[in-house]
N, C-alpha and C positions, 0 to 999 in steps of 0.2 A: 566404440564411440568417437564420436566428432572430436577433433581437437578444438573445436569451439567451445565445447562444452565437456566440462570435467567432473565427475562425480566422486565424492570421497567419503568415506564412513569414519567416524571416530566415537570416543566414548560420549560425544555431547549430541551425536546423531548424524545426519546426512549434510554434507557441504557441496554447494554447488557452485562451480566456478565458471565465469562467463569470461570468454576473451573478448579482447579489444581489438583483435584482428580483422574484424569483418564489421559490415553494417548491423546495426543492432537488431533490425528487422530479421536479418539472416541468422543471427546468434538465436532470436526469440524462435524462431522456426524449428532450428536444429532442436532447441530445448524440449520443445513441443513433441517433436519427432522421437527423440529419445526417450522421453516419458512414456509415450504410447507404445514404442517398440519393446520397452522392458517393463512392462506392468508387473510381472512377476518378482523383479529385482526391489520395486519401491512398494512398500506396504500401505495400504489404505489409511488414511489420516497420519501419516508419519509427518514430522515437522522439518523444514529445511532451512538452513543457513545459506544465504546467497552472498557470493563475492564478485566483485568485477575487477578487472585488471586495468586499472588507470581509467576508468570511465564514469563520469558523473552522470546519473540518471535524474530527468525531469519526473515531477509528480505523475504526469500520465503515463509515462513509460513505467514507472514503478507499479501503477495500477494493472497495467498489461502485464507486466510480471507476474503479479500476484493471481491475475485472473487465469493466467497459464497453469499456475500450481494448484489452484483451488479446483479447476477443471480435472486435474488428474487426482483428486483426493489428498492434495498436500497442504500444509499450513506453512505460511512463511513467518519464520520467527526472528529472523535477523538479517540486515542489510549491511553491507560494508563494500568499501572500496579499497582495493589493495595496489600498492604500487607495482607497476610492471615488473617482470621477472628479470629483465635486461638491466634494471637499475642496480646499481654498485651499493646503494644506500639500503640502510635497514628498513625492511617493508613497514610502511605506515597505514595503519588502518584509520579511517576517517569515516563519519557518517555519510551514507549513500545517497544524500539529498543535497541539491543545490538549487533551489528556486530562486527566481530573479532578485527578491528582496531578502532572501535569507530564510531558510525555515528553522522553526524550533521543533526538534525532533526529541519526543516523549518515549524512552525506551522502556515502558512499563505500561501495565494495564491501569486504567483511572477507575478508581473505586468511589463508592458514594462520599459524598462530601467534599471531592478534590475539585478544584477548578483551575484551568490553564487558559492564558490569554496570551496573545502576542500579535505584534504589529508586522503581518506577513503571514505566510503559510504555515501550517501546524501539521506535522506528521507524527501519528501515534502508533508504536510499534506494540499493538497490545489491543485490549478492548476498551471501549468507554461505557461503563456499566451505569444502570439507572442512579440517578442522584449526584453524578458527576456532571461538569461542564466544560466545554471547550468553546473559546470566542477567539477569532481570527480576523484580520482585516483582509486576508487572502483565503487560499483555499484550505480546506481540512481534509485530511487523508488518513483513514483509519486501517491498518493492517488488522483487522479483527472484527469484531461484531459491535456495531454503534447501538447502544441502547439508553444513552444519556440525553443532555440538552447540548446542541452545536448551534454556534451562530457564525457562519462564514460571511465575508464582505460586510463585517460589522461597521465599517466606516461609510458604508454606501455604496461599495461595490457589487452591482447586479450582475457583473461576469464572474463572480467568485462560484465554487463547486464545492460540494461535500462527497467524497467517494469513500466508500468502505466495502470490505469483503462481504458482510452482512448487515444491510440497513435497516433498523426497527427503532428509530429514536424517539424519545419521550417527546421531544419537540425540535423541530430543525428550522433555522431561519437562516435567510440570505438576504442581507441588507436589511431592508424594513419589511420584508414578505416572510409569513410563517407557513410552515406545513407540519402536519401531522403524520404519523404512520397509521393506515387504516386500522381500525380497531378489529376488523375481521382478519387481520394477518396473523395467522397462527403458525405455519412453518416459515423458516427463513429460507431465501433465494440460495441456490448454489454458485451463483455468479457474482462478482462485484457490481455495484449499483452506483448510481451518481443522482445527486440532486442538482439541478440548474434551474435558472431563471428562463421562462420563455414566454413572450407577450404578457408579462406582467404577473405570471402564476409560475409557482415552483414545481417542476416536474421531476418525478423520481423514475428512472428507468435504468435498465441493464446498461452497465458501461461497455462502451466501445471506443477504443483508443483511436 
């Protein structure tokens, strides 16, 4: 396997380490190729923890990473950035998200009755269940299934987006615009989706980074 992508197994499952020695697009391409060429090694529906070596990813890059894993039947369960191997200091694990105004990272599934709000982007490493609510002045990114209520761009930011591995919200709002998932939506998509505003309307479409 390529030096740009390292796979390791332990008691907690599969760990994928992404090198910082090349452009991210090259690393992602190699990851997709390794997953495709070694399907027998990776079981369908398995979970993966992803580490990057000294590289901070932006929300769109995180969503692209999640899409690669979902396409190959895997679920992203943990995202962390690790100090480069050449560092003499003790490895430091930090959240793998650094949006411009600082993201609030929720490392759990949000259950009914739970509410999270933040002046900035919100990243949920889990599901947003019915009865839960997420409000952000920036983007909302869910590495799981979104079935609750979400309000991105809550302070009036029409450029805000909602991205989820599976998007089936009870209610979705961007700024002052509201969209609901179609009643006829029975099966969930197998690729990440994004909700964004275009021409004064909230559009929900397949995510393309």
